[in-house]
C-alpha positions in Angstrom: 119.9 150.2 -145.3 121.3 148.1 -142.5 123.7 149.6 -140.1 123.6 147.2 -137.2 124.4 143.6 -136.5 121.6 140.9 -136.2 120.7 140.1 -132.6 118.7 137.0 -133.6 118.8 133.4 -132.7 122.6 133.2 -132.4 122.5 135.8 -129.6 119.6 133.9 -128.0 121.7 130.7 -128.1 124.4 132.4 -126.2 121.9 133.5 -123.6 120.9 129.9 -123.2 124.5 128.8 -122.6 124.9 131.6 -120.0 121.6 130.6 -118.5 122.7 127.0 -118.1 125.8 128.1 -116.2 123.7 130.3 -113.9 121.3 127.5 -113.2 124.1 125.5 -111.6 124.5 128.3 -109.0 120.9 129.2 -108.4 117.9 126.9 -107.9 115.1 126.8 -110.5 111.7 128.5 -109.7 109.8 126.4 -107.2 106.5 126.8 -109.0 105.2 128.3 -112.2 103.6 131.1 -110.2 107.0 132.1 -108.8 108.4 132.3 -112.3 105.9 134.9 -113.5 107.1 138.5 -114.0 106.3 140.7 -111.0 105.7 144.4 -110.6 108.8 144.8 -108.4 111.0 143.6 -111.3 109.9 146.5 -113.5 112.0 149.6 -114.0 111.3 152.0 -111.2 109.2 154.5 -113.0 106.9 151.7 -114.3 106.6 150.2 -110.9 105.6 153.5 -109.4 103.1 154.0 -112.3 101.4 150.7 -111.6 101.6 150.6 -107.8 101.1 154.3 -106.9 99.3 155.9 -109.8 97.0 153.8 -112.0 96.3 151.0 -109.5 92.6 151.8 -109.2 92.3 151.7 -113.1 94.3 148.8 -114.3 92.6 145.4 -114.4 94.2 142.1 -113.5 94.3 141.1 -117.2 95.8 144.4 -118.2 98.4 144.2 -115.5 99.4 140.6 -116.4 99.7 141.7 -120.1 101.9 144.7 -119.1 104.2 142.5 -117.1 104.9 140.3 -120.2 106.2 143.3 -122.2 110.0 143.4 -122.6 110.9 146.7 -124.1 110.5 150.3 -123.1 108.8 151.0 -126.5 106.3 148.2 -125.9 105.4 149.5 -122.4 105.0 153.1 -123.6 102.6 152.2 -126.5 100.6 149.8 -124.3 100.2 152.5 -121.6 98.9 154.9 -124.3 96.4 152.2 -125.3 95.3 151.7 -121.8 94.5 155.5 -121.4 92.3 155.3 -124.4 90.5 152.3 -123.0 90.0 154.0 -119.6 88.8 157.2 -121.2 86.2 155.1 -123.1 85.1 153.3 -120.0 84.6 156.5 -118.0 82.9 158.3 -120.9 85.3 161.2 -120.7 87.4 160.1 -123.7 90.7 161.8 -124.2 89.9 164.3 -121.4 90.1 161.5 -118.7 93.9 161.4 -118.7 94.3 165.1 -117.9 91.5 164.8 -115.3 93.2 161.8 -113.7 96.6 163.7 -113.5 94.9 166.5 -111.8 93.2 164.1 -109.3 96.6 162.4 -108.7 98.3 165.7 -107.9 95.5 166.6 -105.5 95.7 163.2 -103.8 99.4 163.5 -103.3 99.0 167.0 -101.9 96.3 165.9 -99.4 97.3 162.4 -98.4 100.9 161.9 -99.5 100.5 158.1 -99.3 98.4 156.7 -102.2 97.7 153.4 -100.4 94.7 154.6 -98.5 91.0 154.6 -99.1 90.5 158.4 -99.5 93.3 158.6 -102.1 91.9 155.7 -104.1 88.4 156.9 -104.2 89.5 160.4 -105.1 91.4 159.0 -108.0 88.5 157.0 -109.3 85.6 159.4 -108.8 87.2 162.8 -108.3 86.8 165.3 -105.4 83.4 165.1 -103.6 80.8 167.7 -104.1 80.2 167.8 -100.3 82.6 167.1 -97.4 82.0 167.2 -93.7 84.7 166.6 -91.1 83.5 165.7 -87.6 84.8 168.0 -84.9 83.1 166.1 -82.0 85.9 164.1 -80.6 83.9 163.3 -77.4 81.3 161.3 -79.3 82.9 160.2 -82.6 86.3 159.0 -83.7 87.7 161.3 -86.4 85.2 161.2 -89.4 85.5 162.5 -92.9 82.2 162.3 -94.9 82.1 162.7 -98.7 79.1 163.1 -100.9 78.5 163.3 -104.7 75.4 164.6 -106.4 75.8 162.0 -109.1 78.2 159.2 -110.0 77.9 157.5 -113.4 76.8 153.9 -113.0 75.7 154.4 -109.4 73.2 157.2 -109.2 72.4 160.3 -107.2 73.3 161.4 -103.6 76.2 159.0 -103.2 77.7 159.0 -99.7 80.9 157.6 -98.1 82.0 157.8 -94.5 85.7 157.5 -93.6 86.8 156.9 -90.1 90.0 156.5 -88.1 89.9 153.2 -86.2 90.3 153.9 -82.5 91.2 157.5 -83.4 94.7 156.6 -84.8 96.3 155.7 -88.2 94.9 156.3 -91.7 91.2 156.9 -92.5 89.4 153.8 -93.7 86.1 153.6 -95.8 83.3 152.5 -93.4 80.6 150.0 -94.3 77.9 148.2 -92.3 80.1 145.2 -91.7 82.3 147.3 -89.5 79.3 148.1 -87.3 78.3 151.5 -86.0 80.5 151.0 -82.9 83.5 151.6 -85.1 82.5 155.2 -85.6 82.0 156.1 -81.9 84.4 156.6 -79.0 84.1 153.8 -76.4 82.4 156.1 -73.8 79.8 157.3 -76.3 79.0 153.9 -77.5 78.7 152.6 -74.0 76.2 155.4 -73.2 74.2 154.4 -76.3 74.1 150.8 -75.2 72.9 151.8 -71.7 69.8 153.4 -73.0 70.9 156.9 -74.0 69.8 156.5 -77.6 66.2 157.6 -77.2 64.9 160.9 -78.6 66.9 164.0 -78.0 69.0 162.3 -75.3 71.2 160.6 -77.9 74.8 161.6 -77.3 75.3 162.7 -80.9 73.0 165.7 -80.4 75.6 167.1 -78.0 77.6 167.8 -81.1 76.6 170.9 -83.1 76.3 169.0 -86.3 75.2 165.7 -84.8 71.9 165.4 -86.7 73.7 166.0 -90.0 76.3 163.4 -89.2 73.7 160.8 -88.4 71.9 161.6 -91.7 75.1 161.0 -93.7 75.9 157.8 -91.8 72.5 156.4 -92.6 72.8 157.3 -96.2 76.3 155.8 -96.4 75.0 152.6 -94.7 72.3 152.2 -97.4 74.9 152.6 -100.2 77.4 150.1 -98.5 74.8 147.3 -98.8 75.0 147.6 -102.7 77.7 145.3 -104.1 78.1 147.6 -107.2 78.8 150.5 -104.8 81.6 148.5 -103.0 83.1 147.4 -106.3 83.0 151.0 -107.7 84.8 152.3 -104.6 87.7 149.9 -105.0 88.3 149.9 -108.7 87.2 151.4 -112.0 84.4 149.2 -113.3 85.2 147.4 -116.5 82.9 146.4 -119.3 85.6 144.7 -121.3 85.4 141.0 -122.2 88.3 138.9 -121.0 89.9 136.1 -123.0 91.2 135.9 -126.5 89.1 138.9 -127.8 90.0 141.3 -125.0 92.0 144.5 -126.0 94.9 143.4 -123.8 95.1 140.1 -125.6 94.8 141.8 -129.0 97.7 144.0 -128.0 99.8 141.0 -126.9 99.1 139.4 -130.3 100.6 142.4 -132.0 103.8 142.4 -129.8 107.0 140.7 -130.5 107.5 139.0 -127.1 110.1 136.5 -126.1 109.1 132.9 -126.6 107.9 130.4 -124.0 110.3 127.8 -122.7 108.7 125.0 -124.7 109.1 126.8 -128.0 111.8 125.4 -130.4 114.1 128.1 -131.8 113.7 128.7 -135.5 116.4 130.6 -137.5 115.5 133.1 -140.2 117.1 136.1 -142.0 116.1 139.6 -142.8 117.0 142.1 -145.5 115.9 145.8 -145.5 115.7 148.1 -148.6 114.3 151.5 -149.4 111.8 151.0 -152.3 110.5 154.5 -152.9 109.1 157.6 -151.4 105.4 158.5 -150.9 104.0 161.6 -149.1 107.3 162.3 -147.3 107.6 158.7 -146.0 110.0 156.1 -147.2 108.5 152.8 -148.4 110.7 150.3 -146.6 110.8 146.7 -147.7 111.6 143.9 -145.3 112.3 140.5 -146.9 112.2 137.5 -144.5 113.7 134.2 -145.6 112.6 131.2 -143.6 113.8 127.6 -144.0 110.9 125.3 -144.4 112.5 122.2 -142.9 111.2 122.9 -139.4 107.8 124.1 -140.5 104.6 122.1 -140.1 101.9 121.9 -142.7 98.2 121.7 -142.3 95.6 120.4 -144.7 92.9 122.9 -145.8 90.6 121.1 -148.2 92.9 119.2 -150.4 95.9 121.5 -150.1 98.9 121.2 -147.8 99.8 124.8 -146.6 102.2 126.4 -144.3 101.0 129.3 -142.1 103.5 131.7 -140.6 102.5 134.4 -138.1 104.7 137.5 -138.3 104.6 140.2 -135.6 106.8 143.3 -136.0 107.8 146.4 -134.1 109.7 149.5 -135.4 111.0 151.8 -132.7 113.4 154.8 -132.3 114.9 155.8 -129.0 112.6 153.6 -127.0 109.5 155.2 -128.8 107.3 152.9 -130.8 106.9 154.1 -134.4 105.0 151.2 -136.0 103.5 147.9 -135.1 102.2 145.3 -137.5 101.1 141.7 -137.8 100.7 139.5 -140.9 99.6 135.9 -141.4 101.1 134.2 -144.4 99.3 131.1 -145.8 101.1 129.6 -148.7 101.2 126.1 -150.3 104.0 124.0 -148.9 106.8 123.9 -151.6 110.6 124.5 -151.7 113.2 124.5 -149.0 113.0 128.2 -148.3 110.1 130.6 -147.9 110.5 134.3 -148.7 108.0 136.6 -147.0 107.7 140.3 -148.2 106.6 143.1 -146.0 106.4 146.9 -146.7 105.9 149.7 -144.2 106.0 153.5 -144.6 108.2 155.4 -142.2 110.0 158.7 -142.1 113.8 159.0 -142.7 116.0 158.1 -139.6 117.6 155.4 -137.5 115.4 152.6 -136.2 115.3 149.2 -134.5 113.1 146.5 -136.0 112.1 143.6 -133.8 110.4 140.7 -135.6 108.9 137.5 -134.2 107.9 134.7 -136.6 105.9 131.7 -135.4 104.8 128.5 -137.1 101.0 128.4 -136.4 100.8 124.7 -136.3 104.0 123.8 -134.3 106.1 124.9 -131.4 108.7 126.6 -133.7 109.4 130.3 -133.5 112.2 132.8 -133.7 112.9 136.4 -132.7 115.3 138.8 -134.5 116.4 142.4 -133.8 118.3 144.6 -136.2 119.1 148.3 -136.4 118.6 150.0 -139.8 118.7 153.4 -141.4 115.9 154.6 -143.6 117.9 156.7 -146.0 116.2 159.5 -147.8 118.7 159.7 -150.7 118.3 156.0 -151.5 114.5 156.3 -151.3 114.6 159.3 -153.7 116.8 157.4 -156.1 114.4 154.5 -156.0 111.4 156.8 -156.6 113.2 158.4 -159.6 114.0 155.0 -161.1 110.3 154.0 -160.7 109.2 157.3 -162.3 111.6 156.7 -165.2 110.2 153.2 -165.8 106.7 154.5 -165.7 107.5 157.3 -168.3 109.1 154.7 -170.6 106.0 152.6 -170.3 103.7 155.5 -171.1 105.8 156.3 -174.1 105.7 152.7 -175.2 101.9 152.5 -174.8 101.5 156.1 -176.3 99.2 157.1 -173.4 98.2 160.7 -173.7 98.4 162.6 -170.4 96.1 165.6 -169.8 97.7 168.9 -170.5 95.2 171.4 -169.0 94.5 171.8 -165.3 90.9 170.7 -164.7 88.5 173.4 -163.5 87.0 171.2 -160.8 87.7 167.8 -159.3 85.7 166.1 -156.6 87.7 164.1 -153.9 85.8 161.9 -151.5 85.9 158.6 -149.5 87.0 155.5 -151.4 85.8 151.9 -150.8 82.6 150.0 -150.3 79.5 150.4 -148.1 80.1 154.1 -147.3 77.7 155.7 -144.9 77.5 158.2 -142.0 79.4 161.6 -141.9 82.0 161.7 -144.7 84.4 164.5 -145.9 84.3 165.7 -149.5 86.5 168.3 -151.1 86.2 170.2 -154.4 89.7 170.9 -155.7 89.4 173.9 -158.1 91.4 176.4 -160.1 91.9 179.8 -158.7 89.2 181.5 -160.8 86.5 179.4 -159.1 84.8 181.7 -156.5 82.1 179.4 -155.0 81.1 175.8 -155.0 77.7 174.3 -154.5 77.3 170.8 -152.9 74.4 168.5 -153.8 73.4 165.0 -152.6 71.2 163.1 -155.0 70.3 166.3 -156.8 69.3 168.2 -153.6 71.5 171.2 -152.7 73.0 171.0 -149.3 75.1 174.1 -149.1 77.3 176.6 -151.0 80.8 177.5 -149.8 82.0 180.9 -150.8 85.7 180.5 -150.3 88.5 177.9 -150.3 89.1 175.3 -149.1 85.9 174.0 -150.6 85.5 171.0 -148.3 82.5 169.8 -146.3 81.2 167.0 -144.1 78.1 165.4 -145.6 75.7 163.0 -143.9 75.1 160.0 -146.2 72.7 158.4 -143.8 73.0 155.5 -141.3 73.2 152.7 -143.9 75.1 152.5 -147.3 72.9 153.6 -150.2 73.5 154.3 -153.8 74.2 158.0 -153.6 75.3 160.7 -156.1 77.5 163.6 -154.8 77.6 166.6 -157.2 79.7 169.8 -157.0 79.2 172.8 -159.1 81.9 175.5 -159.5 80.7 179.1 -160.0 82.7 182.2 -161.0 82.5 185.6 -159.2 79.3 186.5 -161.2 77.6 183.3 -160.1 77.8 181.6 -163.5 78.4 177.9 -163.7 82.0 177.1 -164.8 82.1 173.3 -164.3 80.6 170.4 -162.3 81.8 167.0 -161.1 80.0 164.0 -159.7 80.9 160.9 -157.6 78.5 158.0 -157.4 79.0 156.0 -154.2 78.0 152.5 -153.2 77.5 151.2 -156.7 78.7 147.8 -155.6 80.8 145.2 -157.5 77.9 143.3 -159.2 75.4 146.0 -160.1 75.0 146.7 -163.8 75.0 150.5 -163.5 75.1 153.3 -166.0 75.2 157.0 -165.1 75.4 160.0 -167.5 77.4 162.7 -165.7 75.8 166.1 -165.6 76.7 168.4 -168.5 78.4 171.6 -167.3 79.2 174.8 -169.1 82.8 173.6 -169.5 81.5 170.6 -171.4 79.8 172.7 -174.1 81.5 174.3 -177.1 79.1 175.6 -179.6 77.1 172.7 -181.0 79.5 170.2 -179.5 79.1 168.6 -176.1 81.4 166.4 -174.0 79.6 163.4 -172.8 81.0 161.4 -169.8 79.5 158.1 -168.6 80.1 156.2 -165.4 79.5 152.5 -165.8 79.9 149.3 -163.8 79.4 145.8 -165.2 79.0 142.6 -163.2 82.3 140.6 -162.7 81.2 137.8 -165.1 79.8 140.1 -167.9 81.4 141.6 -171.0 80.4 144.9 -172.6 79.3 144.6 -176.2 78.8 148.4 -176.8 77.8 151.8 -175.3 75.6 153.9 -177.5 75.3 157.7 -177.0 72.2 159.4 -178.6 70.7 162.9 -178.8 67.0 162.5 -178.7 66.6 159.5 -181.1 69.7 160.1 -183.2 72.7 157.9 -182.5 75.8 160.1 -182.0 78.6 157.6 -181.3 79.3 154.1 -180.1 82.0 153.3 -177.5 83.5 149.9 -176.8 86.0 150.5 -174.0 87.1 153.0 -171.3 87.3 155.9 -171.0 83.6 156.3 -171.7 83.6 159.9 -172.8 83.6 161.7 -176.2 82.9 165.0 -177.8 79.7 164.8 -179.9 77.9 167.0 -182.4 74.4 167.4 -180.9 73.2 169.9 -183.6 71.1 171.8 -181.0 71.2 175.6 -180.7 71.5 177.4 -177.4 68.6 176.8 -175.1 67.1 174.1 -177.2 65.3 171.3 -175.2 66.5 167.8 -175.7 67.9 164.7 -174.0 71.0 162.7 -174.0 70.6 158.9 -173.8 73.3 156.4 -172.9 72.5 152.7 -173.6 74.9 149.9 -172.5 74.5 146.4 -174.0 76.2 143.3 -172.6 77.2 140.2 -174.6 74.4 138.3 -173.0 71.8 140.9 -174.2 71.3 142.7 -170.8 70.7 146.4 -171.1 71.1 149.5 -168.9 70.3 153.1 -169.8 70.3 156.6 -168.4 68.7 159.8 -169.7 69.7 163.4 -169.0 67.6 166.3 -170.1 69.3 169.4 -171.4 67.8 172.8 -170.9 64.8 171.2 -169.3 62.7 173.0 -166.5 63.2 171.7 -163.0 59.8 170.3 -162.5 57.8 167.3 -163.6 56.4 164.1 -162.2 57.7 160.5 -162.2 55.6 157.4 -162.0 57.6 154.5 -160.5 56.7 150.9 -161.4 58.1 148.3 -158.9 58.8 144.8 -160.0 59.2 142.4 -157.1 60.8 139.0 -156.9 60.2 137.0 -153.8 62.3 134.0 -152.7 59.9 131.4 -151.1 60.7 128.2 -149.3 57.9 125.7 -148.7 58.4 122.8 -146.3 56.2 119.9 -145.3 55.6 118.5 -141.9 58.9 116.6 -141.9 60.8 119.8 -142.8 61.4 118.6 -146.4 61.0 120.9 -149.4 57.7 120.8 -151.3 58.5 120.7 -155.1 55.2 120.4 -156.9 53.5 123.8 -156.4 52.2 125.9 -159.3 51.2 129.6 -159.7 47.6 128.8 -158.6 48.8 127.5 -155.2 50.4 130.8 -154.1 48.7 134.0 -152.8 50.8 137.1 -152.2 49.7 140.0 -150.0 51.5 143.3 -149.8 50.5 145.5 -146.9 47.4 143.3 -146.8 46.4 143.8 -150.4 46.4 140.8 -152.8 48.9 141.1 -155.7 48.7 139.6 -159.2 51.4 137.0 -159.5 52.9 137.0 -163.0 55.4 134.2 -162.7 56.4 131.3 -160.4 59.5 129.2 -161.1 61.2 126.3 -159.3 64.4 125.4 -161.2 67.0 123.4 -159.3 69.6 124.7 -161.7 68.6 128.3 -161.6 71.8 130.4 -161.0 72.5 131.4 -157.5 74.6 134.1 -155.9 75.9 133.0 -152.6 77.9 134.8 -149.8 79.9 132.9 -147.2 80.7 135.1 -144.1 83.0 133.5 -141.5 83.8 134.8 -138.1 87.6 134.7 -137.7 87.8 136.3 -134.3 90.2 134.9 -131.6 87.5 132.7 -130.0 87.1 130.8 -133.3 90.7 129.3 -133.1 89.6 125.7 -132.4 86.6 125.8 -134.7 88.0 127.5 -137.7 89.8 124.5 -139.3 86.5 122.5 -139.3 84.7 125.5 -140.8 87.3 125.8 -143.6 87.0 122.1 -144.4 83.2 122.0 -144.3 82.7 125.2 -146.4 85.1 123.9 -149.1 83.1 120.8 -149.4 79.8 122.7 -149.4 81.0 125.0 -152.2 82.4 122.2 -154.2 79.1 120.4 -154.1 76.7 123.4 -154.4 78.3 125.6 -157.1 77.4 125.0 -160.7 79.0 126.7 -163.8 76.5 129.6 -163.7 76.7 130.1 -159.9 78.8 132.7 -158.2 80.1 133.0 -154.6 82.2 135.3 -152.4 84.1 134.8 -149.2 84.1 137.4 -146.4 85.9 137.0 -143.1 85.6 139.3 -140.0 87.2 139.8 -136.7 87.3 143.4 -135.6 86.5 144.5 -139.2 85.1 142.8 -142.3 87.3 141.8 -145.2 86.2 140.5 -148.6 88.8 137.8 -149.4 87.3 136.8 -152.7 84.6 138.8 -154.6 81.8 137.0 -156.5 83.5 134.4 -158.7 82.8 131.0 -160.3 86.5 130.1 -159.9 86.6 127.5 -157.1 90.4 127.8 -156.8 90.0 131.5 -155.9 87.4 130.7 -153.3 89.7 127.9 -152.0 92.7 130.2 -151.7 90.6 132.7 -149.8 89.5 130.1 -147.3 93.2 129.1 -146.9 94.0 132.6 -145.7 91.6 132.5 -142.7 93.2 132.9 -139.3 91.6 133.3 -135.9 92.5 136.7 -134.3 91.1 139.8 -132.5 87.5 140.6 -131.7 84.0 140.3 -133.3 82.3 142.9 -135.6 79.3 140.8 -136.6 76.9 143.6 -137.6 79.6 145.4 -139.7 80.3 142.1 -141.5 76.6 141.5 -142.1 76.1 144.8 -143.7 79.3 144.6 -145.8 78.3 141.1 -146.9 74.8 142.1 -147.9 76.2 145.1 -149.8 78.0 142.7 -152.2 74.5 141.8 -153.6 73.9 145.4 -154.7 72.0 145.3 -158.0 71.7 141.5 -158.2 68.4 140.0 -159.0 67.3 136.3 -158.8 68.3 133.8 -156.2 70.7 135.1 -153.6 71.6 133.9 -150.1 74.2 134.5 -147.5 75.5 132.1 -144.8 76.9 133.6 -141.6 79.1 131.4 -139.3 79.9 132.8 -135.9 80.5 131.8 -132.3 80.2 135.0 -130.3 78.4 138.3 -129.6 79.3 141.4 -131.4 82.0 143.5 -129.5 83.4 146.1 -131.9 80.9 147.0 -134.7 80.3 150.6 -135.6 76.8 149.6 -136.9 74.1 148.5 -134.4 72.0 145.4 -134.5 69.0 147.5 -135.6 71.0 148.9 -138.6 72.0 145.4 -139.6 68.4 144.2 -139.2 67.2 147.0 -141.4 69.8 146.3 -144.1 68.7 142.6 -144.1 65.2 143.7 -145.0 66.4 146.2 -147.7 68.7 143.7 -149.4 66.2 140.9 -150.1 68.9 138.3 -149.5 68.0 135.1 -147.7 70.2 134.9 -144.6 71.2 131.6 -142.9 72.8 132.2 -139.5 74.9 129.4 -137.8 75.9 129.8 -134.2 78.8 127.5 -133.4 79.2 126.5 -129.7 77.2 129.5 -128.7 76.1 129.0 -125.0 72.4 129.1 -124.3 73.1 131.9 -121.8 74.0 134.2 -124.8 70.2 134.9 -125.2 70.6 138.2 -126.9 73.2 137.0 -129.5 71.0 134.0 -130.3 68.0 136.3 -130.6 69.8 138.7 -133.0 71.0 135.8 -135.3 67.5 134.3 -135.3 65.8 137.6 -136.0 68.0 138.4 -139.0 67.5 135.0 -140.5 63.7 135.0 -140.0 63.2 138.5 -141.5 64.9 137.3 -144.7 63.0 134.1 -145.0 66.1 132.1 -144.0 66.9 129.9 -140.9 69.1 130.0 -137.9 71.1 127.0 -136.5 72.8 126.6 -133.2 75.2 123.7 -132.8 77.4 122.6 -129.9 79.5 120.1 -131.9 81.6 121.1 -134.9 80.8 117.8 -136.7 77.2 119.0 -137.0 78.2 121.6 -139.5 78.1 119.1 -142.4 74.5 118.3 -141.7 73.5 122.0 -141.6 75.2 122.8 -144.9 73.4 119.9 -146.5 70.1 121.3 -145.3 71.0 124.8 -146.6 72.0 123.2 -149.9 68.7 121.4 -150.3 66.7 124.5 -149.5 68.6 126.7 -151.9 68.0 124.2 -154.7 64.3 124.0 -154.1 63.4 127.6 -153.6 60.6 129.2 -155.6 60.8 132.6 -157.1 57.5 134.5 -157.3 57.4 137.6 -159.5 54.7 140.3 -159.6 54.3 144.1 -160.1 53.3 146.0 -157.1 50.2 148.0 -157.1 51.2 150.0 -154.0 51.5 153.8 -154.0 53.5 154.0 -150.8 56.7 156.1 -150.9 59.9 154.2 -151.9 61.6 154.8 -148.6 58.8 153.1 -146.6 58.8 149.3 -145.9 56.1 147.3 -147.6 55.1 144.2 -145.6 54.9 140.8 -147.4 52.9 137.7 -146.7 52.7 134.6 -148.8 50.0 132.0 -148.4 49.9 128.5 -150.0 46.7 126.6 -150.7 47.9 123.4 -149.0 47.5 122.2 -145.4 50.4 121.4 -143.1 53.1 123.3 -144.9 55.5 125.9 -143.6 56.0 129.0 -145.9 59.1 131.2 -145.4 59.9 134.4 -147.3 61.1 138.0 -146.7 59.1 139.9 -144.1 59.0 143.0 -146.4 61.0 145.2 -148.8 61.9 148.8 -149.5 61.2 149.7 -153.2 64.3 152.0 -153.1 66.5 149.1 -152.2 70.0 150.1 -151.2 
């Protein structure tokens, strides 16, 4: 609900007219440097904060970013962001801010003026563990000696000597460039120069603590020769990258700042409306209407698109409530463009500040409006939505459950879940205890509500089953629930849920099946059997039914679920009922190896047969059952594109080349997905054969923020869960990883587990980035793929042509492993070809358990 008047481009035009009048009275800036905002122009409390409080912490880039901010709310939220960064740099986390405030109070009490060396060093490193004040005015100028047992990043026994030059003024930090004479009185130094510096005749020994002072001076001299020490005494060391991927630049990218002088003003309108209520917050809708006359278009593939960058801020009483940024990429059509944004905020009065910018021209606009998020209107909107939903339910005759479930398992949602995760069993009041199991192994039992627990799912995403069992006060099972994680989008997966006491009623049993089918497959039927007797057949969700099993209490038997797809593919699951908890399982591992064979010229060799290959697993020769080379064999392909800030100039070329590559490579039975990543990975298009879907995903790419290469690699490989046959993934990046939660070793391990051939392309990656190049090369080689490093964007076409040719001439070798090693241990692979002068590439090994 709008309550204020727009302060948009009309207000800005008025400012321009006033500015023109003022320019006739005052001269323009002499230089661009003199036009830059300065600390002295800030509100007083922010000037004091920068000049007298955080000056040893704030970097040049952070200060320049802070000076560009224009509202109190922007400065407050940026300062909070800086405290988080500084806490991370020091290793103290959220405690650092409190520690620094204590240091600041102490420095003001001891030194009053913050612009001196002792105050600065106290703020950076805290109070010393040792302090010695010289009392020998006859020999030394006033000295204050500080020592620390240990300083992170420097080492042990750190020493600093402060002295008063000529015995007057503030104490200064001494180093060897000042010379030892700066520490002595003129008379004492003259005595030393005339030969009084031998043995016990040195004048320092006339001081009671002279030997101790000399020892500390020598220690401080050694430290002052270390450049890292000098840097650490003047400013908090920073390990943050500068440039387009720095945290400061990312914050600026999410701030609605005033436009540069060379930007052409662009008008747009805004409407706000309450659209519902969720979890105590109002779902506010913001509709932006933008005239397209001034917008530029860009060609991505064969499509003309408009790209609009929208940055927004919602504040209340100079306190930032919400910040957001969206990039809209839409085909160029019509004379007006309507952009829809929704945000969740609590009821109250707010100011929204929006900046829209045409990505491909110098047109932009800023608009500010006050609005009221009205609770009554939001409640009315929610009531209307509820009424519409109820009418729809009645129309479709959907039956809603009447009874409260005994037990429900709530856990993390999404893909590629790993690490420590929170799970909760929501129960009825008569459930006394809950057991938690991971893959059938009991982890713990909770004896009272809330029945929640943090479970470690391991460092990498794996197919995992979480089971909870609800018990009554006598310890008898009442119900159980399961959640299968990391199934993936393309895995043909079938899982019979465990049968609990609540699922049995006499000779009847409730059977529940979890099933996932590949995106391009259709289910023909799902058969449920007891032993060998067919009980029921299901054809659509929900896959659950009450069945008559005909078995008495305690009778041994098994349930069988068999799913059949229209193409004849099958998946099944068995669950024994009343079976003892022991037995043995013999696992047979079928292996498919992707193998590329190149001649001396680097060209694929296409005329090899089964007799030409020899496969060794852990050094043991295996019996190859099948070798195929079919240029039209279906392929599953992943395209993973770096869209971080540093890719801004390269991204348009990548979009164009990838579109051409997919258009040429993909055949009717092939499937591909598009993933982009900056500070986090995002699947823009899952596996599909629809080129238009892939094309639209590529249109949405926009360079922004930092680089999470390892997270993107793992997320991309995870998309291949359960897929057999030919599969490959192409990674395009121009920089080193800066923000991933996963490590390189984790990504490398997942490459091996996945069995996916990885092609890594480093675009304009400097040769000095040795580690980044090594990581890309290693991931590619472990998978049997290749790495490419190009300096010119126009080389991308050639690289994609080489990848295309390799993928179409790849052999698939199939065999059944005779190894007895555990499934969680890697088995090393070696492939030999009975032909001289060829280069053979395949995976370095595999894990039978997969992922």
